[in-house]
N, C-alpha and C positions, 0 to 999 in steps of 0.2 A: 324502331322508333327513332326519329331524328331529333337532335337538339338544335336550338336556334343558332348556335355558334359553329356547328359543324359545316365544312365546305359542302356546296351543293353536289359535287361529284362523288361524295362519299369517301374521298381519300383521307388518309391520316395526315394532319398538318405537321405532326412532329416526326414523321418517318424520315424526312430528309435531314433533320437536325440531330437525330440521335445516332450514336455510334454503337456498334456491338460491344458487349462487355467481354473482355478476354477471359478465357477459362482459367488461366494462371498467370501470375506476374513473372516477368523474366528475373532471373537472379542477377546479382551485380556482375557476375562474370559473363552473362549473356547480353547485358545492356551495353550497347555501343557508346553511350554517352558517359557511362560511369568510368572514372579514371582507372579502376582496377580491372577493366574488361579484358585487357591483354594479358593479365597475370594468370598463371596456371594455379589451380588449387594446391594447397600444401599437402604433401603425402605423409609427413611425419607429424605425430602429435607432440606438443611441447611437454617437457618433463615437469613434474610437480614443483621442483625447486626453482625452475625457471619462471614460474608464475608468481612467486613471492617477490615483493619489492626488495631491492638491494639493501636499503636502510630500514631495518626492522627494530628500531631502538625502543619502541613503545610496547613491544610484545609482552614483556614481563610485568608491566605496570597493572595495578588493579584498576578496572574500568570505573569511570565516574558514577555510573548508575549503581554499582555495588556500594560505593561509599554513601550515596544519597539514601539508598534503602536502609543501610545499617544505622545511619544517623536518624532517620525517621523513626525506625523501630526503637531506638534509644530514647528519643523524645517522648514517644507514646508511653513507654514503660515508666519514665520519670514522672510524667503527668499523672499516670494511673496510680503510682505509689503515693503521690502527694494528695490528689483529689479523690482517690478511691473511696475512703470512708465517708466523705461528704456526699459523693454521688450515690453511695449505697443508702444513706439515710434519706436523701431526697426521693429515691425510687421507692423505698419502703413506705414513706409517708404518703406518697401519691397513690400507691396500691391500697393502703389502708383506707384512704378517703374514698376511693372508687368502690371498694367492697362494702364500706359502711353505708353507702348510698342505697344499695339494693337490698 
């Protein structure tokens, strides 16, 4: 079945414009355009201490998220201690009104 836009000879109009998809991409060492293409891969693995930054002055400090978490927990406990009895009475009153309805 032929469509109206197909060429009359039955050829694929996109065949000349498409390029084959490569099976794998070249690595940066195989790519002639990449600046590292002439370098040889490293044979030695870096030592763990070489991976650490030289200036590690913040390593012993408490992270900010820990302080935020502790301060939030403290605020919740303080509000609960102050408003706890009032919230309990509001809850008990609401439950008693709902159960008295039925």
